[in-house]
N, C-alpha and C positions, 0 to 999 in steps of 0.2 A: 428559477433559472440560476439564482445565486448559489443554491445548494450544489447544483451540477457543477458550476464553474469553480467554486471553492474546492470542492472534493477532487476534481480533476487536476487542478493546479498543485494542491498539497501532496497528493499522492504521486503524481508524476515526478516532482522534484525529490520528495522523500525516498523514492524507489531507486534513484540513481546510486549505484554502488551497494545496494541492499543484497542481502543473501539470496533472495529469490531472483534478482537480476543475475547474480553469479551462478545460480541454478539454471537459468535460461541459457547462459553461455555453455554450461556443461552439457545440457540436453541437446543443444544445436550441434555441438562438436561430436557427441556420441551417435545421434541418430540421423543427422543430415536430412532432416524432414521438416523444413521450416514452417510450411503451412499447417501440418499436423501438430507441431509443437505450439504454434500460436493458438490453434483451436483448443488444445488442452489448457493452456494458460487462460483463455477466455472463460472456458466452462468452470475451472477451478475457482477463479477470482469472483465470477458471478455468484457461485454457491457460497463461498467463504464470506464474501462481503455483504451478501444479502443477510445472511444470518447475523453478522455483526451489526449491520444497520438496524435490523429489526430489534436487536437486543439494546442498542443505544437509544432507539426511539422509545421502546417500552419502558426502560428504567427511567427516562426523562419524564415520562408521564406519571410515574409513581412517586417521584420525589418532589419536595418542596422546590418551586421554580427558582428562587433566589439562591438557595444553597447549592442546587444542582448547577446553576450557571457558574457559581464560584469553583465548583468541583470540575466541570468541563475546562473552564479557563485555565485552572491549575494543570489539567491534564495536557492542554496545549503547551504550557510552559515546560512541563516535564518532557514532552515530545521534542521540544526545541533542544533540550540538553541531550536527549537520547540520540537524535540523528547526527550529533557531533561525533559520536563514537563509531568508528568504522566497523562494519560487518566483516566476519571472516566466514568462508564457506564451512558448512558442516562437514562431517566425515562422509565421503562419498558412498552412496548407497549402490547396492548391485541393481543396475537399472533393468536388467534383463528379467528380474523376477516380476515385474510389474506388466509384462506383456509388451506391447509395441509402444511406439513413442507417444501416442495420445494418452494411454492409460498411465504410463510412467509420468508424464507431464501433469496430468490431472491429479494423481495421487500425491506426487512429490510437492507440487505448488500449493494444493490444499493444505497439506501438513505443514509446510514451511510458513504458510501464512498465519498459522494459529499462534496467537501472542505476538505476532510481528508488528513492527511500528505502523504499517499500513492498515492492519486490522484494528489496532487501537485507535488509529486516527479515524477510521470509518465508524467506530463506535461513537467517538466524540462528535464527529460531523453530523451523525444522525440524531444525537441527542441535542445538538445545537440547532439544527434546521428542521427537525421533525418531519423529514421527507425521506422515507426509506427508498422509494424507487429512484428519485434523482441523485441521492447520495450514492446508492449502489452503481447506478450507471456512471456517475462521475469518478468514483474510486476505480472502477473496472477500466474506464477509458484511460485514466491516469496510469494504472499498471501496464496497460497496452502501450502507451506512448513511451514508457521507459523500457519495456521488455522486447517489443517487437524489433526495434533496432538492434538490441543485443543478439537476438536469434538471427536476424538477417545479416548483420555485418560481423557478427562474432566478436572475438577478443580484440581485434584491431581498433575498433571504436572506443571500447572501454579503456584501452591503454592510453588513449590520447585526451580522455576527458579530465579536466580539473577537479577531481573528486573532493578535495578539501574545500575548494570555493563553493562546490555544489551543496556540500554538507552545511557550510555556513549560510548559504542563501536559504536552504530548506529550514534550518533552525530559526533564522530571522523571520520566515513566513509563518511558522508555527507560533512564534512568540508574538508576532503582530496580531495573529488571529486571536490569541488568548487576551491580548491587551484590548482589542477591539471589543471583545465580549464584555470586559469589565467596564470600559468606556460607555457602552450601550446602557448598562445598568445605572451608571451615575446620573 
């Protein structure tokens, strides 16, 4: 259960103000089909994060445990620094070329997550916890916790969030996770 809760908390906080949350706002404004957009976010995140969790878990089994723990801890410290940098939305895509709101959300979210902070965090969490299922479910829930309000409430909610404070809290959470991994090894 620790893997699930850690994954949920880390991703939910890290996702606030992320480019995929901005994408959720764009899709909600464009299509005005919140349930369909949420279903697309769910499907894209499950697919992307399951692959990332599998990769993290597999690599962890192939590498010396002590050195890999150091590498994963370093990855969490790097994530702590990365989340302090505000995301900017990518150039807007022509949404009509992807079909309806579900396919547009599925394709755009899946692509936006490739190499994103939350995908890298999913890899590190799966390597740390060695539980692909619970990490995937946790990171997916974290994505939904951050993005569903964006879809349902639109830009009004994001305009009132203290994004700098959220980024700092997220950075501290990633750094604490890295420090905890190192402390466990001592």
